[in-house]
Steps between C-alpha positions, in 0.01 A plus 500: 500500500256355749400671821322205667543128487271317254278363780439848638431640153244223438333571836483874418349427158237273654416764762473763225264285295290426809482874575386578146233231511374627835489857365259373236290263711447720807310780319290242315406330826428837666275603209311172516440545872380858450256383232364232733450756778325737258261223397427420865425864578279526192309192615455658845367817337255295292383313809430829679314623192286184501422547871402860430270397214354216710410749773316717249330211317441202731400265215866483392615393848487132405766545232802271532829681442745303711763440234510828309280789604589701190356230273178507700486878464555470125216244477273748672616781272638699793870521413733707714609828349870424485749742348684345209 
């Protein structure tokens, strides 16, 4: 006993599989984006920390930290106090 024609059943199966795949991939993509945003905000916080330290000790003002400010802070031994 079939409710739909075979073409319609095949289309429904394909749509169901596509829905299942999207239910898996969408949260993964969202999590990846959230992680990228968290890294960007952490880098901004490190850059502000470097500016604050450079104001207090002008000899550090020549430090290059363009790519990753947190690495520069770690090289100086001035890591951010981040909750883990």
